[in-house]
LOPAKOL-261603 format. One record per atom (N, C-alpha, C): residue in three letters; x, y, z. Coordinates in steps of 0.001 Angstrom, whole numbers, padded with zeros to 6 digits, always signed. Atoms other than C-alpha are relative to their C-alpha. Last residue first. Layout:
<rs>
ALAXYZ ...
</rs>
This chain:
<rs>
ASP+000844+000929-001102 ASP-016213+131232+202629 ASP+001181-001220+000888 ARG+000290+001481+000506 ARG-013579+133198+200656 ARG-000709-000730+001758 GLU+000074+001130-000818 GLU-013067+137091+201315 GLU-000968-001405-000312 VAL-000783+001353+000158 VAL-012306+138639+198224 VAL+000204-000788+001342 SER-000146+000481+001654 SER-014843+141357+197670 SER+001090-001048-000392 LYS+000942+001792+000408 LYS-015933+141512+201051 LYS+000551-000283-001262 ARG+001353-000561+000495 ARG-013521+144845+202838 ARG-000792-001254-000622 LYS+000841+001336+000137 LYS-010215+145085+203873 LYS-001516-000074-000090 VAL+001733-000454+000020 VAL-008840+148647+203311 VAL-000607-001677+000021 LEU+001172+001053+001011 LEU-004710+147852+202718 LEU-001135+000205+001075 THR+000272+001043-000897 THR-002832+150828+203830 THR-000951-000590-000833 VAL+001337+000563+000485 VAL-000581+153509+201767 VAL+000004-001226+000926 SER+000174+000818-000502 SER+002344+155865+203029 SER-001384-000462-000367 LEU+000530+000685-001220 LEU+003342+158653+201480 LEU-000588-001150-000257 GLU+000136+001547+000389 GLU+006956+159479+199446 GLU-001480+000036+001024 VAL+000748-000205-001104 VAL+007978+163163+198727 VAL-000722-001535+000100 GLU+001436+000987-000289 GLU+010906+162850+196613 GLU-000616+000292+001042 ARG+000559+000563+001685 ARG+012996+165377+195393 ARG-000876-000507-000024 GLN+000418+001040+000813 GLN+013595+167022+198852 GLN-000324-000285-001015 PRO-001449+000811+000063 PRO+015853+170174+199479 PRO-000150-001343-000502 TYR+000097+000917-001432 TYR+012428+172242+198858 TYR+001449-001254+000009 GLU+000344+000827+000159 GLU+013661+175149+196336 GLU+000225-001020+001033 GLU-000915+001082+000090 GLU+014524+178399+197719 GLU-000450-001405-000361 GLY-001052-000274+001038 GLY+012348+181713+196525 GLY+001487-001421-000054 GLU-001537+000190-001142 GLU+010750+181757+199924 GLU+001037+000472-001294 GLU-000119-001317-000856 GLU+007767+183089+198111 GLU+000742+000218+000556 ILE+000643-001510-000194 ILE+007293+180589+195381 ILE+000395+000995+000510 TRP-000855-000380+000967 TRP+009314+177871+196790 TRP-000153+000794-000509 LYS-001190+000042-001225 LYS+006950+177906+200237 LYS+000978+000381-001371 LEU+000509-001590-000417 LEU+003678+178149+197528 LEU+001637+000020+000743 LEU-000509-000419+001609 LEU+005182+174193+195445 LEU-000580+001939+000629 ILE-001170+000061+000357 ILE+005713+172879+198927 ILE+000405+001199-001032 GLU-000433-000860-000960 GLU+002466+173940+200491 GLU+001572-000073-000324 VAL+000616-001080-000459 VAL+000316+172825+197568 VAL+001054+001129+000596 ALA-000471-000356+001218 ALA+001863+169376+196687 ALA-000056+001728+000350 LYS-001563-000480+000042 LYS+001879+168904+200315 LYS+000167+000676-001010 GLN-000576-001360-001006 GLN-001985+169725+200367 GLN+001537-000187+000222 ALA+000356-001326+000802 ALA-002717+167615+197138 ALA+000679+001129+001057 LYS-000880+000085+000962 LYS-000999+164754+198815 LYS-000480+001103-000552 LYS-001698-000118-000486 LYS-002259+164664+202006 LYS+000366+000553-001207 GLN+000228-000752-000381 GLN-006134+165028+200507 GLN+001225+000365+000569 VAL-000229-001382+000615 VAL-005178+162305+198363 VAL-000648+001491+000880 ASP+000411-001259-000460 ASP-004673+159929+201197 ASP-000063+001458-001040 GLN-000634-001423-000318 GLN-004284+156772+199637 GLN-000396+000886+000339 LYS+000391-001495-000265 LYS-005922+153492+200558 LYS+001106+000431-000326 ILE-000991-001099-000622 ILE-005361+149931+198936 ILE-000369+001693+000390 THR-001156-001308+001256 THR-008287+148336+198162 THR+000974-000069+000940 THR-001280+000048-000991 THR-011177+145502+199209 THR+000997+000555-001044 LEU-001467+000290+000592 LEU-014251+146439+197649 LEU+001398+000472+000956 ARG-000576-001193-000079 ARG-017907+146325+198879 ARG+001800-000334-000347 PRO-000541-000445-002073 PRO-019760+143358+197808 PRO+001007+001459+000028 THR+000659+001244-000936 THR-021919+144942+196007 THR+001189-001337-001139 SER+000979+000927+001120 SER-020553+148465+195615 SER-000137-001558+000378 TYR+001437+000294+000558 TYR-020616+150978+197794 TYR-000284-000424-000860 GLN+001092+000358-001343 GLN-017467+151359+199866 GLN-001367-000588-000368 ALA-000639+001578-000290 ALA-015139+151760+196703 ALA-001051-000638+000712 TYR+001065+000785+000533 TYR-017175+154719+195356 TYR+000367-001499+000689 SER+001113-000144-000922 SER-015057+157376+197317 SER-000936-001346-000161 ILE+000565-001083+000596 ILE-011775+155998+195661 ILE-001384+000038+001152 ASP+001388-000306-000911 ASP-009645+153735+197835 ASP-001295+001143-000182 ASP+000235-001549-000996 ASP-006802+153837+196159 ASP-001391+000515+000532 TYR-001146-000799-000090 TYR-006428+150542+194089 TYR-000515+001333+000286 GLY-000424-001160+000633 GLY-008660+147655+193937 GLY+001285+000572+000471 ALA-000209-000783-001177 ALA-009862+143601+194455 ALA+000674+001407-000493 VAL-000499-000911+001144 VAL-011733+140834+192872 VAL+000752+001558+001418 GLY-000072-001500-000918 GLY-012090+137989+194121 GLY+000166+000950-000738 ILE-000749-000962+000966 ILE-014275+135443+191401 ILE+000698+000805+001489 GLN-000956+000615+000901 GLN-016224+132537+192306 GLN+001138+000393-000550 GLN+000508+001980+000104 GLN-017627+133026+195822 GLN+001182-000201-001184 PRO-001343+000746-000107 PRO-016031+136651+195552 PRO-000124-001474-000113 VAL-001301-000462-000369 VAL-017828+137971+193282 VAL-000277-000011+002069 ALA+000198-000524-001038 ALA-020593+135812+191744 ALA+001583+000671+000792 VAL-001183+000799-001071 VAL-020347+135119+188372 VAL+000110+001095+001126 LYS+000310+001431-000681 LYS-023753+135879+186417 LYS+001263-000385+000849 LYS-000120+000778+000099 LYS-022235+137857+183690 LYS-000523-001248+000810 ASP+000668+000200+001132 ASP-023656+140856+184426 ASP+000111-001378-000361 ALA+001965+000008-000404 ALA-022781+140907+188166 ALA-000929-000306-001367 CYS+000180+001665-000729 CYS-019166+139588+186600 CYS-001311+000428+000405 PHE-000076+001097+000966 PHE-019355+142933+184760 PHE+000159-001091+000489 ARG+001099-000282+000021 ARG-020192+144962+187728 ARG-000085-000783-001568 ILE+001081+000642-000770 ILE-017755+143419+189406 ILE-001247+000361-000520 ALA+000165+002073+000101 ALA-015124+144038+186533 ALA-000935-000627+000721 GLU+000298+000516+001223 GLU-016014+147870+186122 GLU+000154-001344-000261 LEU+001208-000032+000064 LEU-015492+148349+190036 LEU-000556-000259-001572 ALA+000923+001244-000661 ALA-012375+146858+189760 ALA-001186+000035-000062 TYR-000035+001115+001409 TYR-011413+149199+186478 TYR-000350-000787+001021 MET+000654-000584+000940 MET-012269+152493+188781 MET-000258-001294-001064 ASP+001460-000200-000373 ASP-010434+151380+191722 ASP-000956-000223-001239 SER+000788-001048-000396 SER-007178+150973+189949 SER-001229-000167+000211 LEU-001009-000897-000344 LEU-004067+148409+189835 LEU-001193+001339+000297 PHE-000243-000968+000912 PHE-006913+145714+189806 PHE+000944+001617+000917 PHE-000585-001213-001070 PHE-005775+142798+191839 PHE+000145+000899-001363 LEU-000198-000522+000672 LEU-008400+139514+190248 LEU+000971+001295+000575 ALA+000723-000910-000634 ALA-008759+136628+192441 ALA+000779+001195-001043 THR-000281-001131+000842 THR-008747+133152+191066 THR-000162+001592+000958 GLY-000810-000592-001238 GLY-009186+130121+193704 GLY+000866+001051-000595 PRO+000317-000006-001294 PRO-010797+128090+190817 PRO+001356+000637+000866 LEU+000198+000677-000614 LEU-009618+129014+187242 LEU-000486+000094+001330 ARG-000205-000005-001588 ARG-010690+131838+185382 ARG+000078-001838+000369 ARG-000723+001257+000398 ARG-010610+131464+181365 ARG+000705-000312+001482 GLN+000178+001443+000444 GLN-013745+132932+180752 GLN+000954-001098+000741 VAL+001433+000902-000824 VAL-014015+135520+183701 VAL+000239-001158-000511 LEU-000446+000489-001689 LEU-010413+136794+182786 LEU-000840-000442+000268 TRP-001184+001326+000210 TRP-010929+136463+178588 TRP+000013+000038+001449 ASP+000094+001391+000928 ASP-014316+138368+179046 ASP+000980-000820+000078 TYR+001016+000420-001023 TYR-012721+141356+181592 TYR-000535-001496-000469 SER-001272+000490-000838 SER-009856+141823+178559 SER-001101-000610+001476 ALA-000052+001350+000493 ALA-013137+142189+176223 ALA+001134-001074+000735 LYS+001432+001317-000070 LYS-014333+144564+178543 LYS+000467-000855-001209 ARG+000686-000366-001536 ARG-011325+146734+179141 ARG-001062-001188+000029 LYS-000724+000437-000501 LYS-010518+147283+175194 LYS-000038-000855+001075 GLU+000614+000691+000850 GLU-014259+148743+174678 GLU+001242-001519-000006 TYR+001091+000867-000088 TYR-013388+150698+177341 TYR-000473-001140-000268 ASN+001856-001132+000337 ASN-010366+152653+176302 ASN-000596-001566+000514 MET+000197-001089-000245 MET-006426+151570+177208 MET-001063+000953-000236 GLY+000527-001116+001464 GLY-006074+148191+177029 GLY-000195+001155+000923 LEU+001475+000335+000139 LEU-006231+145163+180076 LEU-000400+001106-001512 ALA+000485-001694+000741 ALA-002732+144500+179993 ALA-001618+000326-000427 VAL+001168-000094+001743 VAL-002588+141430+182082 VAL-000145+001374+000057 PHE+000482-001126+000092 PHE+000320+140571+185121 PHE-001201-000391-001862 GLN-000262-000336+001331 GLN+000434+136890+186375 GLN-000198+001391-000285 LEU+000458-001204-000004 LEU+000900+135626+189866 LEU+000268-000037-001622 LYS-000704-000905+001949 LYS+001069+132191+190098 LYS-000723+001182+000368 GLN+000450-000984+000119 GLN+000505+129634+193655 GLN+000713+001067-000920 GLY+001773-000815+000641 GLY+000555+126636+193415 GLY+000148+000738-000561 GLU+000107+001052+001483 GLU+003214+125721+195919 GLU-000870+000159-000544 ALA+000023+001685-000087 ALA+003097+128652+198768 ALA+000098-000745-001513 ALA+000873+001077+000855 ALA+003523+132196+197794 ALA+000645-001657+000583 CYS+001108+000446-000843 CYS+004866+134898+200741 CYS-000710-001477-000754 GLU-000221-000062-001818 GLU+008152+135945+199626 GLU-000688-000458+000978 GLN-001108+000701-000216 GLN+008408+135474+195900 GLN+000352-000273+001398 MET+000018+000849+000570 MET+004662+136768+195629 MET+001313-001127+000167 ALA+001002+001316-000857 ALA+004789+139213+197472 ALA+000269-001018+000378 ARG-000425+000854-001649 ARG+008008+140225+196243 ARG-001170-000440+000724 GLN-001168+001117+000376 GLN+006194+140246+192415 GLN+000881-000544+000876 ALA+000882+001018+000154 ALA+003343+142545+194044 ALA+000991-001180+000018 GLY+000057+000453-001109 GLY+005871+144787+195138 GLY-000974-001275+000325 VAL-001206+000368-000718 VAL+006916+144991+191560 VAL-000287+000070+001610 TYR-000458+001288+000065 TYR+003453+145423+190231 TYR+001521-000827+000458 ARG+001355+000910-000916 ARG+002506+148254+192647 ARG+000067-001061-001010 LEU-000315+000056-001605 LEU+005934+149982+190971 LEU-000850-001016+000814 HIS-001482+000235+000372 HIS+004743+149367+187085 HIS-000014-000658+001457 ASP+001187+001868-000041 ASP+000922+150379+188205 ASP+001412-000665-000280 VAL-000101+000099-001413 VAL+003174+154048+189025 VAL-000436-001402-000088 GLY+000227-000891-000597 GLY+004520+154338+185222 GLY-000340-000485+001900 ASN-000962-001172+000284 ASN+004156+151602+182770 ASN-000495+001109+001444 ASP-001180-000110-001264 ASP+002840+147788+182780 ASP+000634+001250-000046 ARG-001197+000564+000463 ARG-000497+148734+181092 ARG+000821-000209+000986 GLY+000000-000504+001659 GLY-004235+149297+181397 GLY+001551-000197-000460 ALA-000160-001614-000151 ALA-003781+147595+184972 ALA-000088+000546-001999 CYS+000721-000991+001339 CYS-004541+144294+185972 CYS-000074+001473+000191 VAL+000349-001074-000459 VAL-002815+142058+188869 VAL-000191+000986-001813 LYS-000085-000910+001548 LYS-003806+138622+187966 LYS+000052+001328+000641 ILE-000323-001051+000256 ILE-003286+136111+190798 ILE+000132+000667-000616 HIS-000308-000850+001273 HIS-003780+132188+190802 HIS-000314+001782+000427 GLU-001501+000909+001308 GLU-003631+129968+193649 GLU+000198+001251-000958 TYR-000176+000010+001667 TYR-005810+132248+196270 TYR+000915-000854-000499 GLY+000220+001433+000587 GLY-005846+131139+200057 GLY-000200-000172-001963 CYS+001354+000410-000381 CYS-006873+134551+202112 CYS-000155-001273-000888 GLU+000251+000451-001166 GLU-003282+134799+202961 GLU-001500-001072-000282 LEU-000772+001514-000177 LEU-002412+134671+199566 LEU-000132-000260+001079 LEU+000274+000862+000748 LEU-004510+137652+198776 LEU+000562-001609+000014 TYR+001067+000064-000176 TYR-003176+139473+201658 TYR-001124-000931-000924 LYS-000467+000689-001126 LYS+000348+139078+200306 LYS-001454-000605+000924 VAL-000338+001420+000341 VAL-000822+140324+197329 VAL+000155-000615+001045 MET+001337+000393+000905 MET-002653+143472+198493 MET+000105-001768-000047 GLN+001123-000015-001012 GLN+000185+144404+200817 GLN-001162-000951-000497 TYR-000131+001301-001081 TYR+003086+143884+198263 TYR-001446-000416+001139 GLY-000008+001378+000422 GLY+001468+146043+195831 GLY+000155-001179+000708 GLY+001064+000162+000115 GLY+000928+149165+198392 GLY-000221-001241-000714 SER+000165+000332-001228 SER+004674+148669+199521 SER-002210-000427-000276 GLU-000761+001366+000262 GLU+005684+149316+195627 GLU-000644-001204+001134 ASP+000671+000974+001075 ASP+003419+151900+195727 ASP+000282-001128-000084 ASP-001393+001368-000102 ASP+005016+153923+198504 ASP-000946-001263-000907 LEU+000359+001265-000472 LEU+002998+156780+196623 LEU+001131-000854+000686 GLY+000385+001592+000413 GLY+003964+159999+195091 GLY-000016-000892+001531 ILE+000678+000968-000939 ILE+004772+163628+195302 ILE-000750-000991-000208 ASN+001524+000675-000107 ASN+007462+164740+193342 ASN-000591-000389+000941 VAL+000323+000308-001457 VAL+009801+167922+193740 VAL-000841-001272+000033 LEU+001653+000190-000296 LEU+011208+168687+190389 LEU-000085-000679+001238 HIS+000760-001105-000829 HIS+014685+170471+190028 HIS-001386-000281-000068 SER+001616+000147-000061 SER+016457+167412+188665 SER-000469+001273+001209 ASP+000144-001158-000051 ASP+020836+167576+188414 ASP-001679+000702-000095 LYS-000573-000337-001511 LYS+020872+163702+188708 LYS-000115+001303+000130 ALA-001597-000153+000124 ALA+017953+163167+186456 ALA+000755+000775+000999 ALA-000554-001355-000112 ALA+015230+161155+188052 ALA+001091+000487-000799 ASN-001070+000162-001239 ASN+013772+157974+186435 ASN+000840+001644+000364 GLY-001563+000257+000639 GLY+010527+157298+185077 GLY+000916+000736+000615 TYR-000268+001252+000353 TYR+006997+158701+186577 TYR+001384-000066-000805 ALA-000613-000169+001614 ALA+005120+161389+187940 ALA+000961-001501-000053 ASP+000513+001235+000530 ASP+002496+160731+190702 ASP+001137+000273-001518 ILE+000670+001393-000936 ILE+002105+164040+191688 ILE+000398-000980-000918 SER+000832+000365+000262 SER+004556+167313+190526 SER-000803-001436+000630 VAL+000646+001146-000692 VAL+005766+170290+191562 VAL-000619-001165-000854 ILE+000546+001465+000659 ILE+007041+173028+189277 ILE-000072-001456+001370 PRO+000196+001201-000605 PRO+008538+176118+190288 PRO-000805-000607-000384 LYS+001600+000188-000569 LYS+009060+178244+187217 LYS+000182-000812+001336 LYS-000966-000363-001082 LYS+012059+178430+184746 LYS-000769+000482+001368 ILE+000220-001450-000737 ILE+009501+178897+182315 ILE+000903+000025+001020 LEU+000831-001050+001041 LEU+010850+176212+179105 LEU-000286+001016+001369 GLN-000575-000435+000804 GLN+013382+174531+181938 GLN-000598+001343-001471 TYR-000976-000523-000706 TYR+010937+173559+184025 TYR+000825+001013-000522 ILE+000530-001616-000260 ILE+008607+172563+181584 ILE+000746+001157+000737 LYS+000222-000898+001208 LYS+011053+170109+179925 LYS-000861+001409+000122 GLU-001390-000971+000295 GLU+011914+169048+183427 GLU+000083+000599-001371 CYS+000185-001219-000629 CYS+008136+168050+183881 CYS+001374+001292-000056 ASN+001053-001052-000115 ASN+008421+165980+180966 ASN+000018+001127+000766 HIS-000159-000331+001257 HIS+011139+163829+181611 HIS-000282+001560-000155 ARG-000811-000834-000479 ARG+009731+163122+185238 ARG+001121+000924-001679 SER-001142+000868-000204 SER+006631+161481+183090 SER+001186+001267+000581 PHE-001139-000182+001316 PHE+003836+163177+183814 PHE+001003-000901+000162 SER-000316+001085+000824 SER+000772+161916+185662 SER+000635+000166-000887 ILE+000136+001091-000606 ILE+000013+165435+187516 ILE+000060-000820-001023 ALA+000266+000875+000690 ALA+001804+168839+187212 ALA-000666-001725+000598 ILE-000314+001191-000373 ILE+001806+171674+189555 ILE-000543-001649-001068 VAL+000909+001472+000722 VAL+002860+174177+187962 VAL+000201-000748+001144 GLY-000630+001311-000237 GLY+004341+178005+189327 GLY-000910-001289-000356 ASP-001592+000105-000975 ASP+004228+181397+189154 ASP+000453-001033+000787 VAL+000609+000220-001027 VAL+001923+181662+185814 VAL+001218+000069+001236 ASP-001445-000217-000632 ASP+002883+184271+182896 ASP-000929-000910+001354 TRP+000584-000709-000804 TRP+000894+181985+180235 TRP+000939+000863+001298 GLY+000577-000802-000108 GLY+002485+180948+177485 GLY-000847+000973+000645 ALA-000715-001182+000616 ALA+004845+178953+178149 ALA-000453+001327-000531 VAL-000669-000205-000554 VAL+002574+176761+179928 VAL+001198+000891+000285 MET+000345-000741-000994 MET+000271+176550+177329 MET+001008+000183+001313 GLN+000223-001407+001062 GLN+002827+175846+174722 GLN-000592+001008+001103 PHE-000846-001120-000223 PHE+003949+172864+176893 PHE+000039+001324-000609 ILE-000063-000492-001715 ILE+000528+171743+177730 ILE+001481+000499+000074 GLU+000689-001107-000172 GLU+000020+171394+173780 GLU+000244+000967+001590 GLU-000686-001344+000752 GLU+003056+169577+172838 GLU-000790+001038+000824 ILE-000965-000833-001060 ILE+002128+166655+175736 ILE+000560+001571-000535 ASP-000922-000891+000518 ASP-001250+166327+173978 ASP+001036+000603+000664 LYS-000686+001211+000726 LYS-003331+163669+175557 LYS+001078+000578-000443 THR+000410+000765+001262 THR-005195+166726+177388 THR+001092-000953-000142 SER-000323+001350+000515 SER-005471+168787+180384 SER-000282-000850-001527 TYR-000111+000249+001470 TYR-005266+172680+181507 TYR+000176-001600-000001 LEU-000602+001414+000332 LEU-006325+173826+184998 LEU-000042-000375-001217 MET+000464+000391+001249 MET-005862+177140+186141 MET+000157-001058-000287 LEU-000471+001274+000240 LEU-005863+178255+189715 LEU-000547-000357-001473 TYR+001142+000871+001747 TYR-005708+181396+190999 TYR+000276-001388-000175 TYR+000162+000266+001017 TYR-003945+182418+194731 TYR-001106-000666-000657 GLY+000033-001405+000987 GLY-004715+184183+197922 GLY+000096-000881-001623 GLN-001162-000733+000061 GLN-003316+180996+199918 GLN-000201+001575-000573 LYS-000022-000544-001865 LYS-007114+180088+201213 LYS+001749+000300-000177 GLN+000839-001453-000585 GLN-007515+180014+197263 GLN+000001+000217+001642 VAL-000579-000884+000683 VAL-004598+177391+196524 VAL-000766+001262-000110 TYR-000629-000383-000669 TYR-005651+175004+199367 TYR+000679+001268-000641 GLU+000314-000937-001088 GLU-009181+174890+197748 GLU+001068+000429+001029 GLU+000848-001557+000339 GLU-008306+174428+194354 GLU-000064+000722+001106 ILE-001212-000216+000453 ILE-005769+171363+195235 ILE-000522+001432-000160 PHE-000899+000113-001285 PHE-008373+169658+197162 PHE+001145+001175+000040 GLY+000519-000582-000758 GLY-010809+169682+193979 GLY+000865+000510+001742 ILE+000153-001705+000233 ILE-007942+169216+192030 ILE-001152+000309+000745 ILE-001427-000936-000383 ILE-007191+165937+194282 ILE-000086+001743-000703 LYS-000179-000482-001983 LYS-010840+164826+194433 LYS+001201+000685-000083 GLY+000474-001023-000251 GLY-011717+165290+190254 GLY+000483+000313+001535 TYR-000182-000736+000531 TYR-008711+163133+189354 TYR-000999+001011+000648 PHE-001381-000696-000463 PHE-009257+160511+191544 PHE+000490+001032-000044 PRO+000102-000246-001789 PRO-013099+160461+191269 PRO+001132+000291+000229 ASP-000718+000574-000797 ASP-012737+160421+187553 ASP+000503+000272+000713 GLY+000774+001055-000959 GLY-015525+162286+186126 GLY+000864-000936+000556 LEU+000783-000543-001613 LEU-013164+165208+186277 LEU-000536-001099+000207 ILE-001043+000772-001232 ILE-011257+163644+183404 ILE-000881-000097+000985 SER-001304-001388-000084 SER-014355+164625+180840 SER+000914-000843+001498 ASP+000080-001560-000571 ASP-017004+162314+179655 ASP+001065+000966-000092 LYS+001433+000326+000310 LYS-016391+158613+178523 LYS-000473+001954-000381 PHE+001327-000357-001159 PHE-012826+159074+179605 PHE-001216+000077-000824 GLU+001666-000530+000249 GLU-009890+157359+177801 GLU-001088+000254+000725 LYS+000487+000855+000046 LYS-006331+156663+179536 LYS-001529+001086-000568 HIS-000282+000695+000590 HIS-003692+158642+179088 HIS-000957-000836-000688 TYR+000494+001019-000270 TYR-003652+161891+181023 TYR+000126-001007-001450 ASN-000501+000544+001274 ASN-001245+164814+180883 ASN-000230-001395+000146 ILE+000226+001159+000519 ILE-002874+166935+183113 ILE+000072-000877-000964 VAL+000195+000514+000785 VAL-001829+170520+184488 VAL+000029-001662-000036 VAL+000204+001536-000442 VAL-002423+172821+187517 VAL+000057-000661-001782 ALA+000098+000632+001936 ALA-000963+176331+185991 ALA-000192-001533+001218 ILE-000509+001506-000303 ILE-001017+178245+189702 ILE-000771-000425-001537 LEU+000796+001000+000795 LEU-001720+181920+189191 LEU+000720-000981+000314 GLN+001314+000671-000694 GLN-000869+185023+192006 GLN-000665-001296-000908 SER+000732-000106+000466 SER+000773+186836+188885 SER-001147-000347+000796 LYS+000194+000860+000903 LYS+003844+187967+190763 LYS-001522-000464-000693 GLU-000350+000896-000894 GLU+004817+191485+191396 GLU-000489-001418-000601 ASN-000940+001216+000603 ASN+005065+193841+188700 ASN+000315-000744+000650 ASN-001245+000128-000134 ASN+003162+196682+190324 ASN+001150-001072+000106 LEU-000645-001151+000422 LEU+000768+196419+187818 LEU+001011+000166+000718 VAL-000662+000135+001664 VAL+000350+192461+188405 VAL+000406+001748-000199 ARG-001320+001041-000045 ARG-000133+193134+192126 ARG+000692-000232-000948 LEU-000542-000977-000154 LEU-002673+196135+191512 LEU+001576-000963+000526 GLY-000087-000557+001248 GLY-004841+193238+189372 GLY+001097+001266+000310 ARG-000730-000272+001081 ARG-004544+190810+191497 ARG+000369+000669-000716 LYS+000922-000199+001246 LYS-005872+192388+194778 LYS+000745-000524-001160 GLN-000036+001323+001558 GLN-004739+191482+197820 GLN-000974+000413-000888 VAL+000995+000194+000431 VAL-004099+195309+199325 VAL+000367-001223-000284 TYR+000217+001345+000345 TYR-001227+196117+202053 TYR-001422-000324-001004 GLY+000776-000031+000714 GLY-001149+200019+203052 GLY-000029-001472-001095 VAL-000737-000094+001458 VAL+001951+200873+204723 VAL-001403-000373-001091 GLU-000724-001599-000055 GLU+000549+201692+208312 GLU+000705-000032-001428 LYS+000819-000803-000239 LYS-002508+198784+208507 LYS+000911+001154-000471 ILE+001529+000848+001450 ILE-000229+195824+206763 ILE-001522+001584+000309 LEU-001141-000454+001550 LEU+002754+197385+209381 LEU-001449-000317-000973 ALA-000655-001631-000137 ALA+000304+197046+212383 ALA+000360+000411-001273 GLU+001595-000529+000235 GLU-000983+193530+211436 GLU+000207+001500-000157 ILE+000292-000248+001723 ILE+002505+192349+210976 ILE-001621+000878+000026 LYS-001052-000660+000765 LYS+003344+193390+214618 LYS-000153+000430-001570 GLN+000387-001699-000628 GLN+000202+192532+216601 GLN+000992+000728-001267 ILE+001015-000142+000684 ILE+000978+188775+214604 ILE-000462+001479+000102 THR-000758-000450+001439 THR+004563+189036+215724 THR-001451-000156-000685 ALA-000686-001327+000012 ALA+003230+189727+219246 ALA+000583+000178-001256 PRO+000831-000879-000184 PRO+000756+186720+219212 PRO+000913+001828-000379 SER-000045-000293-000955 SER+003240+184121+218044 SER-000753+001684-000178 VAL-000484-001646+000001 VAL+002481+182255+214784 VAL-000319+000695+001650 LYS-001836+000370-000368 LYS+002322+178560+214749 LYS+000687+001657+000261 LYS-000173+000948-001574 LYS-001597+178532+215024 LYS+001364-000003+000076 THR-000876-000148-000871 THR-001710+181830+212738 THR+000173-000364+001203 LYS-000399+000831-000243 LYS-003421+181107+209543 LYS+001559+000220+001016 GLY+000872+000700-001536 GLY-005724+183556+209196 GLY+000496-000938+000331 HIS+001023+001074+000913 HIS-005006+184455+205273 HIS-000342-000091+001470 ILE+000630-000643+000580 ILE-002818+188094+206208 ILE-001235-001402-000423 VAL+001008-000828-000894 VAL-001112+185861+208920 VAL-001204+000749-000731 ASN+000919+000509-001222 ASN+000041+183417+207172 ASN-000560+000760+000582 SER+000939+000767+000399 SER+001262+185330+204531 SER-000975-000947+000596 VAL+001097-001274+000561 VAL+003246+187552+206544 VAL-001406-000368-000453 THR+000739-001118-001240 THR+004913+184311+208175 THR-000935+001335-000205 THR+001454+000829-000356 THR+005250+183016+204530 THR-000740+000363+001445 THR+001331-000401+001123 THR+007113+186048+203772 THR-001048-000832+000180 SER-000393+000357+001342 SER+009622+185363+206897 SER-000999+000236-001298 VAL+000124+001729+000021 VAL+010103+187400+209618 VAL-000294-000386-001485 GLY-000511+000506-000485 GLY+011463+190995+210719 GLY+000022-001733+000251 ALA-000007+001671-000889 ALA+009009+192473+210112 ALA+001114-000258+000536 LYS+000152-000482-000504 LYS+010261+195104+207645 LYS-000120-000398+001554 GLU-001260-001024-000318 GLU+011514+192912+205935 GLU+000102+000931+000893 ALA+000006+000966-000609 ALA+007871+190754+206022 ALA+001636+000141+000041 ILE+000512+000237-001698 ILE+006290+193586+205289 ILE+000629-001071+000683 GLU-000504-001328-000654 GLU+008851+194486+201976 GLU-000484-000093+001471 LYS-001133+000054-000607 LYS+007740+190826+201180 LYS+001008+001000+000701 ILE+000280+000765-001020 ILE+004218+191083+201109 ILE+001551-000543+000619 THR+000121+000981+000183 THR+004359+194079+199124 THR+000369-001137+001149 ALA-000991+000763-000574 ALA+003626+197397+200370 ALA-000429-001511-001064 LEU+000078+001284-000434 LEU+001303+199532+198707 LEU+000733-000415-000027 PHE-000998+001822+000235 PHE+001976+203103+198398 PHE-000702-001226+000340 MET-000193+000173-001436 MET-001338+205969+198061 MET+001041-001467-000681 
</rs>
């Protein structure tokens, strides 16, 4: 029995492969009834069966998407224990499955291991999370397959093939520091593992807000917390012990902010009465802390959806996405952790 490919069905119907794929997977809101009827009739006529094994035997795509994570901080249990990574991987898997693809997840600190993994598997495309743009370009050169990054950092090459899905991180840093200044804080500490990647952009925004909005005597300082819990704990102790009246800690990750709130509670230091604490990301736990965390919200679901949408369009239509940077907006979420009496 002859089994047609999506491409062959699309050619017979006079539509794009994306339209055929959408009809197959029930995503027909933007497809006319006549086109749906034509595609469904062709599917019955030529015998399309969506099974990975048959597709591979027919020398078609593997239907396999690699999601690779080059993490830098230490995790007590697993990288999936981090709410950001767990949430974004969950959404990516959901959208990939809806389009009839399979997901392969690989995470490690060792970038060379990631290079070996993607080069050794027949994947149709790659979603890279928390990579430098340079290393993303290296992955592309190794496999010559579509690659979309999430939160890539570093400078983009002039002839880059990479599409990056990121945030307006500078705006987030600006919004938070401006708000802290409006709340009357005189000493603002911007805290992150290190001044690098997206955290650097958030700090740049914080500096801009300080330059534009600060009154006399209000100061901004960056504090490198370190890349493991023991170093962060020592940093929290230093921050609490050395605090001055009117001090706010702006953490560039909600997880660090929540750790600091717990540390302050253990040390009998009241938040926000004695020290303000703010975060970045608006992870699900942020609204359950005591006090509830003031933070910058990013739309993780939209970030995942956009990455999958761009990657699969590139895979199925064979044309690179025209934009190299897709920047999503962020918003300030005001809660109780910085409100002063």
